[in-house]
C-alpha positions as CSV (number, residue, x, y, z in Angstrom):
1,X,-55.0,-36.4,27.4
2,X,-55.8,-40.0,27.2
3,X,-54.2,-43.3,28.6
4,X,-52.7,-44.4,25.1
5,X,-50.9,-41.2,24.4
6,X,-50.0,-40.7,28.2
7,X,-48.1,-43.6,28.0
8,X,-46.8,-43.0,24.5
9,X,-45.3,-39.8,25.5
10,X,-43.4,-41.6,28.0
11,X,-41.8,-43.8,25.9
12,X,-41.0,-41.5,23.2
13,X,-39.5,-39.5,26.3
14,X,-37.5,-42.8,27.5
15,X,-36.3,-43.4,24.0
16,X,-34.6,-39.7,23.3
17,X,-32.8,-40.5,27.1
18,X,-31.4,-43.7,25.7
19,X,-30.1,-42.1,22.1
20,X,-28.2,-39.7,24.5
21,X,-26.8,-42.2,27.0
22,X,-25.6,-43.8,23.2
23,X,-23.5,-40.7,23.2
24,X,-22.0,-40.3,26.7
25,X,-18.8,-38.6,26.2
26,X,-16.9,-40.0,29.4
27,X,-17.6,-43.7,28.3
28,X,-16.9,-42.8,25.0
29,X,-13.3,-42.0,25.5
30,X,-12.7,-44.7,27.7
31,X,-12.9,-46.8,25.1
32,X,-10.4,-46.0,22.9
33,X,-7.7,-45.0,25.6
34,X,-5.3,-47.8,26.8
35,X,-3.0,-47.5,30.2
36,X,-1.1,-50.0,31.1
37,X,1.3,-49.1,34.2
38,X,3.3,-46.2,33.0
39,X,2.3,-46.9,29.6
40,X,-0.5,-45.3,27.5
41,X,-2.0,-45.8,24.2
42,X,-4.9,-45.4,21.9
43,X,-7.6,-46.9,20.0
44,X,-7.2,-45.9,16.5
45,X,-9.6,-45.4,13.9
46,X,-9.5,-49.5,12.3
47,X,-9.8,-50.5,16.2
48,X,-6.1,-51.6,16.4
49,X,-4.5,-50.7,19.3
50,X,-1.1,-48.6,19.3
51,X,1.3,-47.8,22.2
52,X,3.4,-45.2,22.3
53,X,6.2,-43.7,24.0
54,X,5.9,-40.1,24.2
55,X,7.5,-38.3,27.1
56,X,4.6,-36.0,27.6
57,X,1.0,-36.1,26.5
58,X,-1.3,-32.7,26.5
59,X,-4.9,-32.6,26.2
60,X,-6.8,-30.1,24.3
61,X,-10.6,-30.7,24.9
62,X,-13.5,-28.6,22.9
63,X,-16.7,-28.6,22.8
64,X,-20.4,-29.3,24.8
65,X,-19.0,-32.6,26.2
66,X,-15.0,-31.7,26.9
67,X,-15.4,-31.8,30.6
68,X,-16.6,-35.1,30.4
69,X,-14.0,-35.9,28.1
70,X,-11.3,-34.5,29.9
71,X,-12.3,-36.3,32.8
72,X,-12.2,-39.5,31.3
73,X,-8.2,-38.9,29.7
74,X,-6.8,-37.1,32.6
75,X,-8.0,-40.8,34.4
76,X,-6.5,-42.7,31.7
77,X,-3.5,-41.0,31.3
78,X,-0.5,-42.1,34.0
79,X,0.0,-38.6,35.8
80,X,4.0,-38.6,35.2
81,X,3.4,-38.3,31.3
82,X,0.3,-35.9,32.1
83,X,1.6,-31.8,30.8
84,X,-1.3,-29.9,30.3
85,X,-4.7,-30.1,30.6
86,X,-7.8,-27.9,29.4
87,X,-11.3,-27.8,29.0
88,X,-13.3,-25.3,27.1
89,X,-17.2,-25.8,27.0
90,X,-20.5,-23.6,27.3
91,X,-21.6,-22.1,30.8
92,X,-24.5,-24.9,30.6
93,X,-21.8,-28.0,30.3
94,X,-19.4,-26.4,32.6
95,X,-17.8,-28.7,35.1
96,X,-15.1,-28.2,37.7
97,X,-12.4,-30.7,37.5
98,X,-9.4,-31.1,39.6
99,X,-6.0,-30.6,37.2
100,X,-8.0,-29.5,34.4
101,X,-8.1,-26.1,33.4
102,X,-11.8,-25.7,32.7
103,X,-12.6,-22.2,31.0
104,X,-16.1,-21.2,29.8
105,X,-16.9,-19.5,26.2
106,X,-20.2,-18.9,24.7
107,X,-22.4,-21.1,22.2
108,X,-23.8,-20.7,19.6
109,X,-22.1,-17.1,19.0
110,X,-18.4,-16.7,19.8
111,X,-17.5,-14.0,22.4
112,X,-14.5,-12.6,24.1
113,X,-14.1,-15.7,26.7
114,X,-13.7,-17.9,23.8
115,X,-11.2,-16.1,22.2
116,X,-9.2,-16.3,25.4
117,X,-9.5,-19.5,25.5
118,X,-8.4,-20.1,22.2
119,X,-5.2,-18.4,22.4
120,X,-4.8,-20.7,25.3
121,X,-5.2,-23.6,23.3
122,X,-3.1,-22.5,20.4
123,X,-0.2,-21.7,23.0
124,X,-0.4,-25.0,24.2
125,X,-0.3,-26.6,20.6
126,X,2.4,-24.5,19.6
127,X,4.5,-25.3,22.8
128,X,4.4,-29.2,22.5
129,X,8.1,-30.5,21.3
130,X,8.3,-33.5,18.5
131,X,8.0,-36.8,19.7
132,X,5.4,-35.4,22.6
133,X,1.5,-36.1,22.0
134,X,-1.5,-33.9,21.7
135,X,-4.5,-35.5,22.4
136,X,-7.5,-33.2,21.0
137,X,-11.2,-34.6,22.4
138,X,-13.4,-32.5,20.1
139,X,-17.6,-32.5,20.6
140,X,-20.5,-30.4,19.0
141,X,-20.1,-26.8,19.3
142,X,-16.2,-26.6,19.2
143,X,-16.5,-24.2,16.0
144,X,-17.9,-21.7,18.3
145,X,-16.3,-22.3,21.8
146,X,-13.0,-21.8,20.3
147,X,-12.9,-18.2,17.9
148,X,-9.4,-17.4,16.9
149,X,-10.0,-15.3,13.9
150,X,-7.2,-14.5,11.2
151,X,-5.0,-11.3,12.1
152,X,-6.8,-9.3,9.7
153,X,-10.6,-10.0,11.0
154,X,-11.6,-8.7,14.7
155,X,-13.6,-11.1,17.2
156,X,-16.5,-9.0,16.5
157,X,-17.0,-9.2,12.7
158,X,-16.3,-12.7,13.0
159,X,-18.9,-13.1,15.3
160,X,-21.2,-10.5,12.9
161,X,-20.6,-13.2,9.5
162,X,-21.6,-16.4,12.2
163,X,-24.9,-14.5,13.2
164,X,-25.6,-13.5,9.6
165,X,-24.9,-17.4,8.2
166,X,-27.1,-18.8,11.4
167,X,-30.2,-17.0,10.6
168,X,-29.6,-17.7,6.9
169,X,-30.9,-20.9,6.8
170,X,-27.1,-22.0,6.2
171,X,-26.2,-25.6,6.6
172,X,-23.3,-26.5,9.0
173,X,-20.8,-27.2,6.3
174,X,-21.5,-24.3,4.8
175,X,-20.8,-22.3,8.0
176,X,-18.0,-24.0,8.8
177,X,-16.6,-23.7,5.1
178,X,-16.8,-20.0,5.7
179,X,-15.2,-20.1,9.5
180,X,-12.3,-22.1,8.2
181,X,-11.4,-19.6,6.5
182,X,-11.8,-16.8,8.8
183,X,-9.4,-19.0,11.8
184,X,-6.4,-19.7,12.9
185,X,-7.5,-23.2,14.5
186,X,-9.6,-24.2,12.3
187,X,-9.7,-26.0,9.1
188,X,-6.1,-28.0,10.1
189,X,-5.3,-25.2,12.1
190,X,-4.6,-26.6,15.5
191,X,-2.8,-29.5,13.8
192,X,-0.5,-27.0,12.0
193,X,0.1,-25.3,15.3
194,X,1.0,-28.0,16.7
195,X,3.3,-29.7,14.5
196,X,6.0,-31.7,15.0
197,X,4.3,-33.2,18.0
198,X,2.3,-36.1,17.2
199,X,-1.8,-35.2,17.1
200,X,-4.3,-37.4,17.8
201,X,-8.0,-36.5,18.1
202,X,-11.0,-38.3,20.0
203,X,-14.1,-37.1,17.5
204,X,-18.0,-36.7,19.4
205,X,-19.6,-35.9,16.1
206,X,-22.5,-33.8,15.6
207,X,-22.1,-33.8,11.7
208,X,-24.3,-36.0,9.6
209,X,-22.4,-38.3,7.6
210,X,-18.9,-37.9,9.9
211,X,-17.5,-35.3,7.8
212,X,-14.4,-35.4,10.4
213,X,-13.3,-32.1,8.3
214,X,-17.1,-30.5,9.2
215,X,-17.0,-31.3,13.0
216,X,-15.8,-28.1,14.5
217,X,-14.7,-27.2,11.2
218,X,-12.1,-30.0,11.3
219,X,-9.0,-28.1,13.5
220,X,-6.6,-31.3,13.4
221,X,-7.5,-32.5,9.5
222,X,-6.8,-31.4,6.3
223,X,-9.3,-29.2,4.8
224,X,-10.6,-29.0,0.9
225,X,-12.6,-25.9,0.7
226,X,-11.6,-23.1,-0.3
227,X,-11.6,-19.2,-0.1
228,X,-13.7,-19.4,-3.4
229,X,-16.2,-21.9,-2.1
230,X,-16.6,-19.3,1.2
231,X,-17.0,-16.3,-1.0
232,X,-19.7,-18.6,-3.2
233,X,-21.5,-19.6,-0.2
234,X,-21.8,-16.0,1.4
235,X,-23.1,-15.0,-2.0
236,X,-25.6,-17.6,-2.4
237,X,-26.9,-16.9,0.9
238,X,-27.2,-13.5,-0.1
239,X,-24.7,-12.0,2.4
240,X,-21.7,-10.9,0.4
241,X,-23.0,-7.5,0.9
242,X,-23.6,-7.7,4.3
243,X,-20.7,-9.3,5.8
244,X,-18.3,-6.7,7.6
245,X,-15.6,-5.5,4.8
246,X,-12.7,-7.0,7.0
247,X,-14.2,-10.1,6.3
248,X,-14.5,-9.8,2.5
249,X,-11.2,-8.3,2.0
250,X,-9.6,-11.3,3.8
251,X,-11.5,-13.9,1.8
252,X,-10.9,-11.8,-1.3
253,X,-7.2,-12.0,-0.4
254,X,-7.4,-16.0,-0.4
255,X,-8.9,-16.2,-3.4
256,X,-6.3,-14.1,-5.2
257,X,-3.3,-15.9,-3.8
258,X,-2.3,-12.9,-1.7
259,X,-2.2,-15.0,1.4
260,X,-1.8,-19.1,2.2
261,X,-5.0,-21.5,1.5
262,X,-5.9,-23.6,4.6
263,X,-3.5,-26.6,4.7
264,X,-4.5,-29.4,2.4
265,X,-4.2,-33.6,2.3
266,X,-0.8,-33.5,1.3
267,X,0.5,-31.1,3.7
268,X,3.1,-32.2,5.9
269,X,1.7,-30.8,8.7
270,X,-0.2,-34.1,8.8
271,X,2.2,-36.6,8.9
272,X,2.0,-37.0,12.4
273,X,-1.6,-36.7,12.7
274,X,-4.6,-39.3,13.5
275,X,-8.0,-39.3,14.7
276,X,-10.7,-42.0,15.9
277,X,-14.7,-41.1,15.8
278,X,-15.6,-42.3,19.2
279,X,-19.7,-41.2,19.2
280,X,-22.0,-40.1,16.3
281,X,-25.9,-39.4,15.5
282,X,-25.9,-42.9,13.3
283,X,-24.7,-44.7,17.2
284,X,-27.7,-43.0,19.0
285,X,-30.8,-43.3,16.2
286,X,-29.2,-47.3,16.3
287,X,-29.8,-47.1,20.2
288,X,-33.3,-45.0,19.8
289,X,-34.5,-48.1,17.0
290,X,-33.3,-50.9,19.8
291,X,-35.0,-49.3,22.6
292,X,-38.3,-48.9,20.8
293,X,-38.1,-52.2,19.6
294,X,-37.9,-53.1,23.4
295,X,-40.8,-51.3,24.5
296,X,-43.1,-53.6,22.2
297,X,-43.0,-51.5,19.0
298,X,-41.8,-52.3,15.2
299,X,-39.7,-49.7,14.0
300,X,-39.0,-48.2,10.7
301,X,-35.7,-46.0,10.3
302,X,-37.1,-43.0,8.1
303,X,-33.7,-41.4,7.3
304,X,-30.3,-41.2,9.0
305,X,-29.7,-37.8,7.1
306,X,-32.5,-35.7,7.9
307,X,-31.9,-32.2,6.6
308,X,-34.0,-29.8,5.0
309,X,-36.2,-27.3,6.1
310,X,-37.8,-27.8,9.7
311,X,-41.0,-27.1,8.9
312,X,-41.0,-29.0,5.2
313,X,-39.3,-32.0,6.5
314,X,-42.6,-31.8,9.1
315,X,-45.2,-31.9,6.4
316,X,-43.3,-34.7,4.7
317,X,-42.8,-37.1,7.7
318,X,-46.6,-36.6,8.1
319,X,-47.4,-37.5,5.0
320,X,-45.1,-40.5,5.3
321,X,-47.1,-41.5,8.4
322,X,-50.1,-41.3,7.1
323,X,-49.7,-43.4,3.6
324,X,-47.6,-45.8,6.0
325,X,-50.2,-46.2,8.3
326,X,-52.9,-48.2,6.1
327,X,-51.1,-51.3,6.6
328,X,-50.0,-50.6,10.3
329,X,-51.2,-54.0,12.1
330,X,-48.7,-53.2,15.5
331,X,-47.9,-50.1,17.3
332,X,-45.1,-48.1,14.8
333,X,-41.9,-46.6,15.5
334,X,-40.7,-44.1,12.7
335,X,-37.4,-43.2,13.6
336,X,-35.0,-40.2,12.4
337,X,-31.7,-38.5,12.3
338,X,-30.2,-35.7,11.3
339,X,-29.9,-31.7,11.6
340,X,-32.7,-29.6,9.6
341,X,-32.4,-25.7,9.4
342,X,-34.7,-22.9,9.8
343,X,-34.7,-19.7,7.6
344,X,-35.2,-16.8,10.0
345,X,-38.8,-14.8,8.5
346,X,-40.0,-13.9,12.0
347,X,-38.6,-12.8,15.7
348,X,-40.0,-14.9,17.4
349,X,-38.6,-18.1,20.1
350,X,-37.3,-21.2,18.9
351,X,-35.2,-23.6,17.8
352,X,-35.0,-26.3,14.6
353,X,-36.4,-28.7,16.7
354,X,-39.3,-26.7,18.6
355,X,-39.9,-25.8,14.8
356,X,-40.3,-29.1,13.7
357,X,-42.3,-30.2,16.5
358,X,-45.3,-27.1,15.8
359,X,-44.8,-27.9,12.3
360,X,-45.7,-31.6,12.5
361,X,-49.0,-31.0,14.7
362,X,-50.1,-28.4,12.3
363,X,-49.8,-30.5,8.9
364,X,-51.0,-33.5,10.5
365,X,-54.6,-31.8,11.3
366,X,-54.3,-30.4,8.3
367,X,-53.5,-33.7,6.4
368,X,-56.0,-35.3,8.8
369,X,-53.5,-38.0,10.4
370,X,-55.7,-40.3,12.4
371,X,-55.2,-42.1,15.4
372,X,-53.1,-42.0,18.2
373,X,-49.8,-40.3,17.7
374,X,-46.6,-39.2,19.4
375,X,-44.1,-37.3,17.6
376,X,-40.8,-36.1,19.4
377,X,-38.0,-33.8,18.2
378,X,-35.1,-32.9,20.5
379,X,-31.1,-31.9,19.9
380,X,-29.0,-34.1,21.9
381,X,-27.1,-31.6,23.6
382,X,-30.7,-30.5,25.7
383,X,-30.5,-27.1,23.9
384,X,-32.6,-26.0,20.9
385,X,-32.1,-22.3,19.6
386,X,-31.9,-19.8,22.6
387,X,-34.2,-21.3,24.8
388,X,-34.2,-23.5,27.6
389,X,-35.7,-26.5,25.6
390,X,-34.2,-29.1,23.9
391,X,-37.3,-29.4,21.4
392,X,-40.8,-30.5,21.5
393,X,-43.0,-33.5,22.2
394,X,-46.3,-33.1,20.6
395,X,-49.0,-35.3,20.1
396,X,-52.9,-35.7,18.9
397,X,-54.1,-32.9,21.1
398,X,-51.5,-30.8,21.0
399,X,-53.4,-28.5,18.5
400,X,-56.6,-28.1,20.4
401,X,-54.4,-27.4,23.6
402,X,-53.0,-24.4,21.8
403,X,-56.2,-23.4,20.8
404,X,-58.0,-23.5,24.5
405,X,-55.0,-21.2,25.5
406,X,-55.9,-18.7,22.8
407,X,-53.1,-19.4,20.9
408,X,-52.9,-19.5,16.7
409,X,-50.2,-22.0,16.4
410,X,-50.3,-21.3,12.2
411,X,-49.0,-17.7,12.9
412,X,-46.6,-18.2,15.6
413,X,-45.4,-21.1,13.3
414,X,-44.7,-18.4,10.8
415,X,-43.5,-15.9,12.6
416,X,-40.9,-18.6,14.3
417,X,-42.2,-18.4,17.6
418,X,-42.4,-21.9,18.6
419,X,-41.4,-21.9,22.1
420,X,-44.6,-19.9,23.4
421,X,-46.8,-22.3,21.3
422,X,-45.7,-25.3,23.0
423,X,-45.2,-24.1,26.5
424,X,-49.1,-23.1,26.3
425,X,-50.1,-26.4,24.8
426,X,-47.2,-28.5,27.6
427,X,-45.4,-30.0,24.8
428,X,-41.4,-28.7,25.3
429,X,-38.8,-30.9,25.8
430,X,-36.5,-30.1,28.3
431,X,-33.8,-32.1,29.5
432,X,-30.9,-29.6,30.9
433,X,-27.9,-30.0,29.6
434,X,-26.8,-33.4,28.6
435,X,-23.1,-32.8,28.2
436,X,-22.8,-34.5,24.9
437,X,-24.0,-33.4,21.4
438,X,-24.8,-35.7,18.0
439,X,-27.2,-33.3,16.3
440,X,-30.9,-34.4,16.6
441,X,-33.2,-37.5,17.0
442,X,-36.9,-37.3,16.2
443,X,-39.1,-40.4,16.6
444,X,-42.9,-40.4,15.6
445,X,-44.8,-43.3,17.8
446,X,-48.4,-44.3,16.1
């Protein structure tokens, strides 16, 4: 590896770290809570400040950033006002907190621990009294961490449905639509349980466009999707005949009006409900741009809504870069943020970011991307798929290193086996759990 590429790899890692730090959940919550003696207030979505007169404040935090968010909230809420305080996070992001019930659950597939945690959170919401506040702290991964299926669907049947959706290449919005209609908490269900107490959510967004009804499947906001929409998604993904019978029956009963729809915008349960967006992928992309500029790169935003099949998007980016370098006169950073998908066709190991990195290296060679370049694709939560890697960092020598290690990169890509390919070329991006989650970041340095 030449010295120029080595330095560029360090630059890419430094930029990625800056993107993660911009979504620091502890500071994000701290910026939006107010304390003045024994008073407690909120910074609302329009940046206005509101000091409430709540006699009791209950905290329910869930998602990959739950522990950091709960810690911040507990430090801000005056002790006499603090009621129940619970945080639900995945194994990698659990931190013991004094005065907080910290619970562990599985991600990306739900488990029994999450089911027990969901019942506890539901109980806190239901017990909240009128004029009390339920402060809900939401971050990425919340959908899987709090599985509370409707009574007619078992947890195992819901897990099976989630597993099929994950493998189908369904977008996060499509997955959430189905999950909302199988849950007692999602799609406004948590707000419904807490009514008539006040509910305010501080949301760290992992969803492109920051649609709050899609973040953690929108537990505190109205749901405009329907049972019919959920059925259409499953049919479109050719999953309708594969999902458990209990799921099919429940969705059909909903479509036929035999059971109530999820709460809609005009429902009275939202009369005392509000939210503030405290962090997002777009803020992290902005941090990436600023950091790259400070390192002497001219920057170009490629996309702040990158989606689609990971390997297809990788090839598109290679072709874009090849066209762009014709007019280059200074080092260039091409930046993107979003969340691609992978349709599983093999049985290998990896995740969408690793697949995109491997596909980029292959496409760069196939299309003759010249010069020194480094491409990074990483998940801001530090975990890409069921692996210990956050993604991959490939460069102009990656394919050569794979071939020298007797790796056939094309075969491994076809088998969705990006992890061993990148491991062989020393191109895995390993950060450990970051404690936050605002989707993915991509950076191409040339």
